[in-house]
ROPA-271308 format. One record per residue (C-alpha): residue in one letter; x negated, y, z negated. Coordinates in steps of 0.1 Angstrom, whole numbers. Example, Ala and Ser with C-alpha at 12.3 -4.5 7.8 and 13.67 -1.06 7.14 Angstrom:
<sites>
SITE  type     xx     yy     zz
SITE     a   -123    -45    -78
SITE     s   -137    -11    -71
</sites>
This chain:
<sites>
SITE  type     xx     yy     zz
SITE     m     21    184     26
SITE     l     17    158     -1
SITE     v      3    124      7
SITE     l     12     96    -17
SITE     a     -3     62    -13
SITE     t     21     35    -22
SITE     a     33      1    -11
SITE     c     64      3     11
SITE     g     78     11     45
SITE     y     51      5     71
SITE     h     32    -27     71
SITE     h      4    -34     95
SITE     d    -13    -67    102
SITE     d    -44    -56    120
SITE     n    -64    -66     90
SITE     a    -50   -100     85
SITE     a    -73   -129     93
SITE     v    -66   -142    128
SITE     h    -57   -179    132
SITE     l    -68   -190    167
SITE     a    -52   -217    188
SITE     g    -76   -244    200
SITE     t    -85   -244    236
SITE     g    -98   -280    240
SITE     n   -120   -282    271
SITE     c   -105   -251    286
SITE     t   -120   -217    289
SITE     p   -104   -192    264
SITE     v    -90   -160    278
SITE     d    -86   -137    248
SITE     v    -62   -107    253
SITE     a    -58    -77    229
SITE     a    -23    -63    235
SITE     a     -4    -33    220
SITE     p     23    -45    197
SITE     e     50    -32    220
SITE     t     42    -60    245
SITE     a     22    -85    225
SITE     q     51   -109    219
SITE     l     62   -107    255
SITE     l     27   -116    266
SITE     k     25   -144    240
SITE     d     57   -159    254
SITE     t     42   -156    289
SITE     a     10   -173    278
SITE     a     30   -202    263
SITE     r     45   -209    297
SITE     f     12   -203    315
SITE     n    -11   -224    294
SITE     g    -11   -261    305
SITE     s      6   -252    338
SITE     g     -9   -255    373
SITE     a    -12   -218    374
SITE     a    -38   -220    346
SITE     r    -63   -239    367
SITE     t    -90   -223    389
SITE     r    -98   -235    424
SITE     d   -125   -258    411
SITE     g   -101   -274    386
SITE     t   -113   -256    355
SITE     c    -85   -248    330
SITE     v    -80   -216    310
SITE     v    -60   -209    279
SITE     v    -47   -174    272
SITE     r    -46   -163    235
SITE     v    -29   -130    228
SITE     q    -36   -109    197
SITE     p    -16    -78    188
SITE     v    -39    -48    183
SITE     d    -28    -12    183
SITE     s    -42      8    212
SITE     p    -63     33    192
SITE     v    -77      4    171
SITE     a    -87    -16    202
SITE     l   -103     15    217
SITE     r   -124     20    186
SITE     e   -134    -17    185
SITE     l   -142    -19    222
SITE     a   -164     12    220
SITE     g   -183     -5    192
SITE     n   -186    -39    209
SITE     w   -157    -54    189
SITE     p   -173    -57    154
SITE     d   -142    -69    136
SITE     a   -135   -103    153
SITE     t   -125   -119    120
SITE     r    -96    -95    116
SITE     l    -86    -89    152
SITE     g    -96   -120    171
SITE     p   -125   -126    195
SITE     a   -137    -98    217
SITE     p   -111    -97    245
SITE     v   -116   -104    281
SITE     a    -84    -84    288
SITE     w    -68    -54    272
SITE     v    -32    -44    274
SITE     p    -29     -9    258
SITE     g      3     10    257
SITE     s     -8     33    285
SITE     t    -35     37    312
SITE     m    -45     68    292
SITE     w    -61     47    265
SITE     g    -84     29    290
SITE     e    -94     63    304
SITE     l   -101     76    269
SITE     l   -122     45    262
SITE     n   -143     53    293
SITE     a   -147     89    281
SITE     r   -159     78    247
SITE     l   -184     54    263
SITE     a   -196     81    287
SITE     d   -203    103    256
SITE     r   -227     75    245
SITE     h   -243     73    279
SITE     r   -227     39    285
SITE     p   -210     26    317
SITE     p   -172     25    318
SITE     m   -155     -7    306
SITE     a   -119     -2    315
SITE     p   -112     -2    353
SITE     n    -77      4    367
SITE     g    -53    -22    353
SITE     t    -21    -38    366
SITE     p     11    -25    351
SITE     f     30    -52    331
SITE     a     59    -33    317
SITE     r     67      4    324
SITE     s     85     30    303
SITE     p     86     67    313
SITE     l     78     95    288
SITE     v    110    111    276
SITE     v    122    136    250
SITE     a    150    121    229
SITE     l    177    144    215
SITE     p    211    138    199
SITE     e    236    137    228
SITE     d    254    169    219
SITE     m    220    187    216
SITE     a    209    174    250
SITE     g    243    185    264
SITE     a    238    220    250
SITE     l    206    222    271
SITE     g    226    212    302
SITE     a    217    175    304
SITE     p    224    155    324
SITE     h    237    179    349
SITE     r    206    201    353
SITE     p    169    191    353
SITE     i    151    201    321
SITE     a    114    209    319
SITE     w     88    212    292
SITE     t     90    249    297
SITE     d    127    249    287
SITE     l    118    232    254
SITE     e     89    256    249
SITE     q    113    286    254
SITE     l    137    271    228
SITE     a    108    265    204
SITE     r     96    301    205
SITE     d    131    317    205
SITE     p    137    331    169
SITE     r    174    324    173
SITE     g    168    287    177
SITE     w    198    267    187
SITE     a    220    298    182
SITE     a    207    308    217
SITE     y    228    278    230
SITE     g    258    286    208
SITE     h    250    263    179
SITE     p    236    283    149
SITE     e    245    254    126
SITE     w    216    233    141
SITE     g    190    259    130
SITE     a    156    261    146
SITE     f    143    237    172
SITE     r    124    209    153
SITE     l    102    185    172
SITE     g     88    151    163
SITE     k     56    141    182
SITE     g     32    113    177
SITE     n     -4    122    168
SITE     p    -22    117    202
SITE     r    -51    101    185
SITE     w    -28     73    173
SITE     s      4     74    193
SITE     t      7     63    230
SITE     t     36     88    237
SITE     g     18    115    218
SITE     l    -13    110    240
SITE     d      7    108    272
SITE     a     27    140    263
SITE     t     -5    158    254
SITE     v    -22    149    287
SITE     a     10    156    308
SITE     i     16    190    293
SITE     d    -20    201    295
SITE     a    -22    191    331
SITE     s      9    211    341
SITE     p      2    247    352
SITE     g     37    257    342
SITE     s     39    242    308
SITE     a      3    243    295
SITE     p      4    280    287
SITE     g     34    275    263
SITE     a     22    243    247
SITE     r     13    261    215
SITE     h     49    270    209
SITE     l     59    234    213
SITE     e     32    222    189
SITE     q     42    248    163
SITE     s     78    234    163
SITE     v     65    200    152
SITE     v     81    190    119
SITE     y     53    165    113
SITE     y     31    143    134
SITE     s     30    105    130
SITE     d     10     75    140
SITE     s     41     63    159
SITE     t     76     74    167
SITE     l     91     47    144
SITE     p     97     71    115
SITE     y    117     95    136
SITE     f    141     69    148
SITE     a    144     52    114
SITE     n    152     85     97
SITE     w    177     95    124
SITE     a    195     62    119
SITE     r    194     64     81
SITE     l    206    100     78
SITE     g    233     95    105
SITE     k    250     68     84
SITE     t    259     94     57
SITE     s    256    128     74
SITE     p    253    132    112
SITE     a    248    170    105
SITE     q    219    163     83
SITE     a    204    140    109
SITE     r    205    169    134
SITE     r    189    193    110
SITE     y    161    168    102
SITE     l    150    167    138
SITE     s    162    182    171
SITE     a    141    160    194
SITE     a    113    135    195
SITE     i     88    128    222
SITE     t     90     91    229
SITE     d     95     66    258
SITE     e    126     54    276
SITE     r    125     19    261
SITE     s    125     33    225
SITE     v    157     52    232
SITE     v    174     21    246
SITE     a    163      1    215
SITE     y    177     28    192
SITE     n    210     33    210
SITE     t    217     -4    211
SITE     g    211     -6    173
SITE     h    178    -25    175
SITE     a    146    -20    155
SITE     q    118     -5    175
SITE     d     97    -37    171
SITE     d    125    -61    183
SITE     e    112    -81    212
SITE     f    146    -80    231
SITE     v    173    -53    229
SITE     t    202    -74    240
SITE     g    230    -89    218
SITE     h    256    -74    195
SITE     v    243    -52    167
SITE     t    256    -21    149
SITE     r    250     10    170
SITE     p    238     42    153
SITE     a    262     70    143
SITE     v    241     97    160
SITE     r    234     86    196
SITE     l    205     99    216
SITE     a    200    110    251
SITE     a    167    109    270
SITE     i    155    139    288
SITE     y    129    134    315
SITE     p    108    166    318
SITE     n    107    172    355
SITE     d     75    194    355
SITE     a     51    168    341
SITE     t     55    131    333
SITE     i     35    100    326
SITE     e     45     64    322
SITE     s     36     41    294
SITE     d     26     13    319
SITE     n     11    -13    295
SITE     p    -16    -22    321
SITE     i    -34    -56    320
SITE     i    -70    -45    322
SITE     v    -97    -70    330
SITE     l   -126    -55    310
SITE     d   -160    -50    324
SITE     a   -175    -62    291
SITE     p   -208    -80    286
SITE     w   -191   -108    267
SITE     s   -167   -117    295
SITE     s   -176   -148    316
SITE     p   -168   -150    353
SITE     t   -144   -179    346
SITE     a   -126   -159    318
SITE     r   -122   -130    342
SITE     a   -109   -152    369
SITE     g    -85   -167    344
SITE     t    -72   -132    334
SITE     r    -65   -124    371
SITE     m    -45   -157    373
SITE     f    -26   -149    342
SITE     t    -18   -114    356
SITE     s     -3   -129    387
SITE     f     18   -152    366
SITE     a     29   -123    344
SITE     l     42   -104    374
SITE     q     64   -133    386
SITE     r    102   -127    386
SITE     a    109   -150    356
SITE     t     85   -131    334
SITE     q     96    -97    347
SITE     a    132   -106    339
SITE     k    122   -109    303
SITE     v    104    -75    305
SITE     a    137    -60    317
SITE     a    156    -77    288
SITE     a    132    -60    264
SITE     g    142    -26    277
SITE     f    113    -19    300
SITE     r    111    -12    337
SITE     p     95    -41    354
SITE     g     58    -37    361
SITE     s     63    -46    397
SITE     g     91    -54    421
SITE     a    126    -41    424
SITE     l    142    -63    396
SITE     r    172    -46    381
SITE     a    170    -37    345
SITE     d    207    -36    333
SITE     l    198    -21    299
SITE     l    186     11    316
SITE     s    219     29    319
SITE     r    235     61    309
SITE     a    256     41    285
SITE     n    224     35    266
SITE     g    213     71    268
SITE     v    188     68    297
SITE     d    187     74    335
SITE     p    169     48    356
SITE     t    170     71    386
SITE     a    151     99    369
SITE     r    119    111    385
SITE     g     95    138    376
SITE     a     62    153    387
SITE     s     36    126    377
SITE     v      2    138    365
SITE     a    -13    103    361
SITE     p    -38     90    364
SITE     a    -58    116    345
SITE     s    -96    114    345
SITE     p   -115    106    313
SITE     a   -128    141    311
SITE     a    -93    156    315
SITE     i    -80    135    287
SITE     e   -108    146    263
SITE     l   -102    182    273
SITE     a    -65    178    266
SITE     l    -72    164    231
SITE     t    -97    192    224
SITE     h    -70    218    235
SITE     w    -44    200    213
SITE     q    -67    202    183
SITE     s    -69    240    188
SITE     i    -31    246    191
SITE     r    -16    218    169
SITE     r      3    228    138
SITE     q    -22    228    109
SITE     a    -17    211     75
SITE     n    -13    223     39
SITE     l    -20    191     21
SITE     l    -25    178    -14
SITE     v    -38    143    -19
SITE     l    -25    127    -51
SITE     f    -48     98    -60
SITE     d    -41     72    -87
SITE     v    -71     66   -111
SITE     s    -52     46   -137
SITE     d    -70     17   -153
SITE     s    -56     -9   -129
SITE     m    -77      7   -101
SITE     g   -107     -9   -118
SITE     d    -92    -44   -112
SITE     a   -105    -66    -84
SITE     a    -91    -57    -50
SITE     d    -87    -94    -43
SITE     p    -78   -114    -75
SITE     e    -91   -146    -58
SITE     e   -125   -130    -55
SITE     p   -129   -110    -87
SITE     e   -167   -107    -82
SITE     r   -162    -85    -51
SITE     s   -150    -49    -48
SITE     t   -126    -32    -72
SITE     k    -95    -15    -58
SITE     l   -111     19    -64
SITE     a   -143      9    -47
SITE     l   -124     -3    -17
SITE     a   -102     29    -16
SITE     q   -130     54    -19
SITE     p   -146     50     16
SITE     a   -111     46     31
SITE     l   -100     79     17
SITE     s   -131     97     30
SITE     a   -125     82     65
SITE     g    -89     93     64
SITE     l    -97    129     55
SITE     d   -123    131     83
SITE     q    -93    131    107
SITE     l    -84    166     95
SITE     a    -95    198    112
SITE     p   -117    224     96
SITE     g    -88    248     93
SITE     d    -65    224     76
SITE     n    -59    232     39
SITE     v    -65    201     17
SITE     g    -71    194    -20
SITE     l    -77    163    -41
SITE     r    -58    157    -73
SITE     i    -62    126    -95
SITE     f    -35    113   -118
SITE     s    -36     92   -149
SITE     t    -29     99   -186
SITE     g    -51    118   -211
SITE     l    -69    140   -185
SITE     p    -86    172   -196
SITE     n    -62    196   -181
SITE     p    -46    223   -203
SITE     v    -16    225   -179
SITE     s     -8    188   -180
SITE     p    -27    157   -192
SITE     n    -12    138   -163
SITE     w    -32    152   -135
SITE     f    -64    171   -126
SITE     d    -75    190    -95
SITE     v   -110    177    -88
SITE     v   -111    197    -55
SITE     p    -86    226    -53
SITE     r    -68    231    -20
SITE     g    -86    251      7
SITE     p    -99    249     42
SITE     f   -113    214     49
SITE     g   -143    228     67
SITE     t   -155    244     34
SITE     r   -145    215     12
SITE     r   -157    185     32
SITE     d   -189    179     11
SITE     a   -171    186    -22
SITE     l   -144    161    -13
SITE     r   -169    134     -5
SITE     k   -188    139    -37
SITE     a   -156    140    -57
SITE     i   -143    108    -41
SITE     t   -176     90    -48
SITE     a   -175    101    -85
SITE     l   -140     88    -92
SITE     t   -136     63   -121
SITE     p   -106     44   -135
SITE     r    -89     61   -165
SITE     l    -58     51   -184
SITE     g    -20     50   -176
SITE     s      0     59   -145
SITE     p     25     88   -149
SITE     l     37     84   -113
SITE     y     69    104   -116
SITE     a     55    134   -134
SITE     a     24    136   -113
SITE     t     45    134    -80
SITE     r     69    161    -92
SITE     d     41    184   -102
SITE     a     21    178    -70
SITE     y     53    185    -49
SITE     d     59    217    -69
SITE     s     23    228    -64
SITE     v     27    226    -27
SITE     a     61    242    -27
SITE     r     48    272    -46
SITE     t     22    279    -19
SITE     a     40    265     11
SITE     d     30    280     44
SITE     p     59    280     70
SITE     q     33    280     98
SITE     r     18    247     85
SITE     i     29    211     78
SITE     n     33    211     40
SITE     g     31    179     21
SITE     v     16    154     -3
SITE     v      0    121      3
SITE     v      2     98    -27
SITE     l    -19     67    -32
SITE     t    -10     44    -61
SITE     d    -16      8    -70
SITE     g     12      5    -96
SITE     y     44     19   -110
SITE     n     55     47   -134
SITE     e     42     40   -169
SITE     d     54     73   -185
SITE     d     82     66   -210
SITE     h     88    103   -214
SITE     d     95    108   -177
SITE     n    111     77   -163
SITE     k    142     88   -145
SITE     l    140     82   -108
SITE     r    173     98    -96
SITE     p    164    133   -109
SITE     l    130    130    -93
SITE     l    145    121    -59
SITE     a    170    150    -61
SITE     h    142    173    -69
SITE     l    120    162    -40
SITE     a    150    164    -16
SITE     a    156    201    -25
SITE     n    130    215     -1
SITE     p    133    200     34
SITE     g    100    216     45
SITE     i     78    194     23
SITE     r     70    158     30
SITE     v     58    132      5
SITE     v     40    104     25
SITE     t     35     73      4
SITE     i     10     44      6
SITE     a     16     14    -16
SITE     y    -18     -1    -26
SITE     s    -19    -37    -38
SITE     s      8    -62    -45
SITE     q     15    -45    -79
SITE     a     27    -13    -64
SITE     d     64     -5    -69
SITE     l     75     -8    -33
SITE     v    112      0    -37
SITE     t    106     32    -57
SITE     l     78     44    -34
SITE     e    100     40     -4
SITE     k    128     60    -20
SITE     i    103     87    -29
SITE     a     92     90      7
SITE     q    127     88     21
SITE     s    139    116     -1
SITE     t    117    139     19
SITE     n    123    122     52
SITE     a     88    110     53
SITE     w     73     75     57
SITE     n     58     47     36
SITE     y     27     27     44
SITE     d     24     -8     29
SITE     a    -11    -17     18
SITE     s      0    -45     -5
SITE     d    -29    -64     10
SITE     t    -57    -42     -2
SITE     n    -78    -50     29
SITE     d    -52    -30     50
SITE     l    -60      3     33
SITE     a    -89     12     56
SITE     d    -66     13     86
SITE     l    -35     26     68
SITE     l    -50     56     52
SITE     p    -60     72     85
SITE     r    -25     65     98
SITE     a    -10     83     68
SITE     f    -32    113     75
SITE     a    -21    113    111
SITE     n     12    127     99
SITE     f     -6    161     95
</sites>
């Protein structure tokens, strides 16, 4: 796989400076919430603050402030006593992760450091069962919705050399799965825990993992690519991906034509050409329950904790839960009807499965360890821009601080550390005038090989990088892609990750359309792009990634790179 760092596609605001609302004489109750529910909780806080419900028995008022923080980021920060308050807001009194599993995982990480647990059981705010989404005709071929389908059925399809031909559809090819990386994705974590806890499906989990086309830090790329490909070629959309492990609400959002990050999924929008059906594996399931967790944290005052409990009660009232239902979730409590949850929108509100939640912290860590041993490994080339502009200030308003290269070097090392020892990875720089007899446009500073034997060499090489001359983006991307293609391993995720802070400066190789056609020729190789700095050519980089059905990460704010590079590597 080739990873290209460019500016397009995925933009993340975890690194933006937080602007806090004033609290006057009231006690602040700071809440860190997963993006899926953060806006709903902000709307709820707006109605709660200043109301009678926001006063304690002794008359003290509280003010709730909600900040969106991805669940894995919040886990990392809480385990470290919340060091990045400038970026993420004050240390929270309450945490609303995407799933109870994140709270249990936090407790496991704290136990490893001989520290007491911080995340007790929370109160579900908005629920969404774990599902497998397939194009409707593919789900029908498996027998849905007339017969129950289990993880073991999917495992059998994944290991069958006939692929979809076993169900009468050779034109669909092999079974191809999309699954979030469980270290970054809520549904990826939930599925990993559920399958590992199921006596029937755990033995065949390796087959399912080996069918993964590529992992991701979220399921957003799978839905976006399905929708984009379906507009021009439904057949191509089906060949791109057979299924994606996701949650019920995401299927509703997709089938109703909404973006995954839309707060509400009602209203008239254009529906996708390739509709999806949700399968609820009946042998092991977990809900993304978005629990409101009152943290047992040393920075939490008794008044703030009491205020959190008051806010939780307010959030479970019927008026708020009606908004939860309008967003495509099942209500956190009560029997409120969610009209969006219907077969017309590809889901089944009556579906039930064998729940394996709650899992213990130790069981979750064991499941992640098992996943690491059976996951599909990577064959990856990192293509890193060392053109002269990488020597410019990362922040033009503070030129005396870090250069773009100096900011990128530790971020690249941290991103690579997510890889496993058996993953193949190499580091290639690109610029003009490099001492390479094959091409002056690039140079392999660390040739591809097992990460376990190249970790030290990669760290030293990254530290030694210096800015050079121009940016032959097109030629370097084509050659990197071809290098991976020549040695592609069908048992691995093959690709390139490209990081660049600029645009193509090679007058001898400046035709984008032939490059895109070339990259689209081999559907088994991904080019993941990261746009670094506001000078990066966002539109072109997005097209490069889309040509391989991969994703783009937007680090136009250079401070975002430290979080986005690990997300890019989570695709492998």
